[in-house]
Kinemage of the C-alpha trace (Angstrom):
@kinemage 1
@onewidth
@group {chain A} dominant
@subgroup {mainchain}
@vectorlist {calphas} color= white
{ca met a 1} P 14.143 1.297 -250.082
{ca pro a 2} L 13.824 1.385 -246.255
{ca glu a 3} L 14.943 4.475 -244.421
{ca pro a 4} L 17.977 4.087 -242.174
{ca thr a 5} L 17.021 3.924 -238.537
{ca ser a 6} L 18.760 6.229 -236.120
{ca pro a 7} L 20.555 4.575 -233.227
{ca thr a 8} L 18.588 4.492 -230.013
{ca pro a 9} L 19.917 6.808 -227.315
{ca thr a 10} L 21.594 5.265 -224.294
{ca pro a 11} L 19.237 5.041 -221.318
{ca lys a 12} L 20.090 7.348 -218.425
{ca trp a 13} L 20.242 4.481 -215.942
{ca val a 14} L 23.130 2.917 -217.890
{ca ile a 15} L 25.097 6.153 -217.728
{ca val a 16} L 24.381 6.587 -214.016
{ca leu a 17} L 25.365 2.973 -213.323
{ca phe a 18} L 28.619 3.404 -215.244
{ca leu a 19} L 29.452 6.587 -213.320
{ca leu a 20} L 28.696 4.928 -209.978
{ca val a 21} L 30.933 1.966 -210.787
{ca phe a 22} L 33.717 4.224 -212.072
{ca ile a 23} L 33.654 6.579 -209.076
{ca gly a 24} L 33.255 3.678 -206.641
{ca ser a 25} L 36.251 1.839 -208.048
{ca ala a 26} L 38.374 5.012 -207.924
{ca ala a 27} L 37.389 5.616 -204.291
{ca trp a 28} L 38.096 1.994 -203.360
{ca gly a 29} L 41.482 2.121 -205.105
{ca gly a 30} L 42.407 5.311 -203.256
{ca tyr a 31} L 41.399 3.746 -199.962
{ca val a 32} L 43.507 0.651 -200.619
{ca leu a 33} L 46.537 2.735 -201.620
{ca ala a 34} L 46.228 4.924 -198.520
{ca lys a 35} L 45.804 1.881 -196.267
{ca asn a 36} L 48.885 0.174 -197.728
{ca ala a 37} L 50.948 3.350 -197.402
{ca his a 38} L 49.880 3.655 -193.773
{ca leu a 39} L 50.808 0.034 -193.065
{ca arg a 40} L 54.226 0.462 -194.687
{ca gln a 41} L 54.906 3.660 -192.765
{ca arg a 42} L 54.225 2.075 -189.369
{ca gly a 43} L 57.483 0.155 -189.107
{ca gln a 44} L 59.771 3.007 -190.137
{ca pro a 45} L 61.369 5.366 -187.628
{ca thr a 46} L 60.088 8.936 -187.569
{ca asp a 47} L 63.583 10.433 -187.358
{ca pro a 48} L 64.844 11.048 -190.913
{ca ile a 49} L 68.441 10.338 -189.859
{ca glu a 50} L 67.449 6.858 -188.599
{ca asn a 51} L 65.349 6.191 -191.694
{ca gln a 52} L 67.970 4.684 -194.000
{ca thr a 53} L 65.510 4.362 -196.909
{ca leu a 54} L 65.871 8.096 -197.555
{ca phe a 55} L 69.575 7.707 -198.280
{ca gly a 56} L 69.458 4.667 -200.531
{ca arg a 57} L 71.282 2.280 -198.154
């Protein structure tokens, strides 16, 4: 009867690659969200009374 083989451990480079992709995608997503928020904010007046979006039109 053959002995059961233990699973091979995950190589460190796979873990590092996964972390780099995960952190990179989170940073890119944050950048895109901040850029879109900045672009949306540009056209709105700075005076809160003039900004009708605060009051629900």
